[in-house]
C-alpha positions in Angstrom: 0.0 0.0 0.0 1.2 3.5 -0.9 0.6 6.4 1.6 0.5 9.9 0.1 0.2 13.2 1.9 -0.9 16.2 -0.1 -0.1 19.4 1.8 3.2 19.3 3.6 2.7 22.4 5.7 3.0 22.3 9.5 0.5 19.5 10.0 1.1 17.5 6.9 4.9 17.5 7.4 4.5 16.5 11.0 2.3 13.6 10.0 4.9 12.5 7.4 7.7 12.7 10.1 5.6 10.6 12.5 4.9 7.9 9.9 8.6 7.9 8.9 9.6 7.3 12.5 7.2 4.3 12.4 9.1 2.9 9.4 6.5 3.9 6.8 7.5 5.1 3.4 5.5 8.2 2.3 4.9 10.0 -0.9 4.4 13.7 -0.3 3.3 16.7 -2.4 3.1 20.4 -1.7 2.6 23.4 -4.0 5.7 24.8 -2.6 8.6 22.9 -4.2 11.0 24.3 -1.5 9.3 22.3 1.2 11.8 19.5 0.5 14.5 21.7 2.0 12.7 21.6 5.4 12.8 17.8 5.9 14.7 15.0 4.2 14.3 11.3 4.9 15.0 8.3 2.6 11.4 7.1 3.3 9.8 10.4 2.1 9.5 10.6 -1.7 8.6 14.1 -2.8 6.2 14.2 -5.8 6.6 17.0 -8.3 2.9 17.0 -9.2 -0.3 15.4 -8.2 -0.4 13.7 -11.6 2.4 11.4 -10.3 -0.2 9.6 -8.2 -1.3 7.8 -11.4 2.0 5.9 -11.2 0.4 4.0 -8.2 -2.9 3.1 -9.9 -2.1 -0.6 -9.7 -1.7 -0.5 -5.9 -3.8 0.6 -3.0 -3.1 4.2 -2.2 -4.1 6.0 1.0 -4.2 9.7 0.3 -4.3 12.3 3.2 -5.4 15.8 2.2 -3.9 18.1 4.8 -5.0 21.4 3.2 -6.8 24.5 4.2 -10.6 24.3 4.2 -12.5 25.7 1.2 -11.2 26.3 -2.3 -7.8 24.6 -1.9 -9.4 21.4 -0.8 -12.2 21.5 -3.4 -9.7 22.2 -6.2 -7.5 19.3 -5.1 -10.4 16.9 -4.9 -11.5 18.0 -8.4 -8.0 17.4 -9.7 -7.8 14.0 -8.1 -11.1 13.0 -9.6 
């Protein structure tokens, strides 16, 4: 199973760190490409776009949306659809 976190701000990055500490490999995406400078772990794979999720279409993929309420969440759900 693949675990993906969309939104690596304060809460999303904290979730990724906790899952990494538990030995989980995570895929992460954030609109800010510089977020990868804040945290590096061999078990965190930064995605350059949401479209890369299609690479995992043959596996189960748990996707956490850790985004602000409202338009950012709606737009991301629409893009994922």
